[in-house]
N, C-alpha and C positions, 0 to 999 in steps of 0.2 A: 552718534548714531543716530536711528531713525526712528524718530518719532512721532505718535500717533495724539491728534488731537481731536475730542469731541465737545464743542463748545459752537451756540449759537449767534452768542454776545459778538460781533465781528467788532467792538472795539475790543474786548478781553481777548478775542482769538489775535488779533493783532499782535498785543501786546507780550501773548505766548508766544507766539513766532518770532519776535525782534529778540526775546528773550531766551528762549532756547534756536533758536537756527542758527547762530554762530559758533565758532570752532569747530567745524567743518557737522554739522550735525542736520541732517535732512530732514524738514517739520511738513507734516500732510495735513492740514484742516479740514473738518466736516463739520454740516454743521447741523446734520439730521443721522441718525442713527440707522436707517436702510446706507446711507452711503457708506457711514464705518463700519460696517457689518458685514457689505461687499468688500470693501481693501481689506479688512484681516481675515475673508476668505481667499484672498489672489494673491497674498503679500504677505512678508514676514516684518515686524517691527519689533523694537526693542526694550519701547516704553509707551505706554498709553495713558492721556492726561485726560480723567474723561467724567464730563459736564454731567449731574442728572435732573436736572430741566431743563427736555428739550422737545421741540415742537412734535415729534411722532413718537414720542412717549419716556421712560422715564430711562433711565442710564446704566438701572443698576440690573435691568435685564439684560441689556448687553454684557457687561460682567456677567451674570448668571451664565450666559452661552459663553464664553470663554472658557468659565473654568468646568463647562459640565463638559467641555471637550478635548481636556486634558490639557488645555492651553496655558502656563506656564508665565506667561509674559507680564511684566510687573505692572501695574495698574494701580495711577494715581486719582483718586476722586476730589474735580473742582466744583466745588457747587455754590451756592449761597446760602443753601440749606444748612443750620448749625444744631438743631436736634442732637440729643444724646442717641434716641432709639435708630434715629436713621444711619450716623457713625457706626452705631454696633450690626445694624442690618450690611451695611455695605463690605465692615468687616469682617463678617461672616460669610458673604459670601465671594469673599479671597480678596479685598480687596488689598493690595500691600501699605498704605498709605492715604492718612485726607488729610485736605486744605481747604477753608471754608474762605472764599469772597467777603470782604477785599482781603488780598494777600500782598504778602512783599516780595516784591520778584526774587531778587539774593537766595527769599527762606522757600522759594517755588525752587533754584536754581541746584540747591542744596537737597535739598530731600531729593531730586531726579537722582544727581548726582551720586545719592548713597543709594537709593533705591537698583543703579545700574550697577554700582559699587557689590553689593548685595550678590545680585540673580547671577553677576560672571563668577562670584567667588574669590573678589579680589579684598586686602586688606586695604588697600587707598584706591587714587582715584588714577594711580597712571598704568601704565598698557606699556610691558618692554619685554625684549626679546632681542636676547645680546646686548649688544651695545646700542640698539635703538628706544629711544625712551618717547613715551604720548601724555601729556601729563593736560585733558579735561576739560580740567579749570582755568587752566590760562590758554589752550592749544598751543602748547610750546611741545616742538618733538625735536630732541635731541640725536645726535649719533655720534657717536664718543664722545660725547659731552660737549660736543657744539651744534650750537642750534642751526636747524633745519627752517627756512622761510618759506612755505608752503599756499599757496593758492589755495582756495576752501576745496576743489572738488580733490586736490593731487592731497588734504588734509583726510579728507571722507574714505577714502580710498585707502591712504595706513594705516587705519583706525580700523577699516573691516576687518584688514590683512593681519595686525596686530589685535585686534579680540578672536582671532582664532591660526595664530601661530602655531605652524607646524600640523596644522589641519588643513586640508584644501577648501577651499571657497569657494563657491560652485561661481560661474560667472554671472548664472542669471541677477543672485544674491546680490552681488555688487554693484552690479547694474542697478537694481532696488534703492538701492543706497545711493549713487550720488545723484539717478534722473529723478529717483521718485516715481511722479505719474506721469513727468514730463514726455515728451519726444527724446530718445537717444539714437543717433547714428547708427551705423552697423557697426563702425569702426572707432564709436567712440571714445570708449573702456580701454582700448588697445592706446589709443596715443597716451592717458593717461597712468597707466601700465611700463608704459615706455619711458616718457621726462621721471618718474621714481626708481625704475631700472638703472638709468643715468647716473641719480642720488646716491642710489645704493650701491654702485663697483668699486670693489678693494675698499669696502668698509666688513667684509666674514660676514654679509647677509645676501642673498639675493630673493628673487620673484619667482617662483619654478611654472609654466605652464603642463600641465597636465591635458594634453587632448581630449573633450568633449567633455571635462570633468570640471575644470574651473584652474582654480593659481594656489600656489602655498609661496609661504614665506617662510624660510628655510636656512637653515647653516650655509654658509660655502664654503665649503673645504680648500677651496682655487687661491 
């Protein structure tokens, strides 16, 4: 998943990155509203973790902007403010969940998994397509019930394809998921696609390239 964290406390931001970054997640951290607003305008994220008390304003302002433009990206409010009135205001503005600091990292991870599961209309955490199965909670990928040991970027790519299995995933979306705002060489994605294709050979599942459009995980009839 690609997660956006808006948090100005460096210790909390680092804790969130360490807790949510593994298992193939790409985590982008911003400390001010203006940077988060720009990131959301130019990229797709699967979930936003949003602090309220930020140096350049209240996080509820950004939440209202997100919902006003019809963006249904799940938003988890994370703040030291635990007053009932502010919780109600955040939820009324469109927040999907609310967690007060100090928080338990396992609880935060579970809430994030639940929000992602609901947003993708799944009944459990696992992503499946034919003989492929990915469990985001454990980071385990299996093919015909045999475990595949994938390095982080191959894991992120597999998740990105499984989330849209049977549909075209734009190349730019996969690059964003794997590399975030970091520099990626022109052939970097092709390298990881090639590696996954080798792992899937003879499995009944393939990654198809659609020129000018992107990639699709689909059944392999051969």
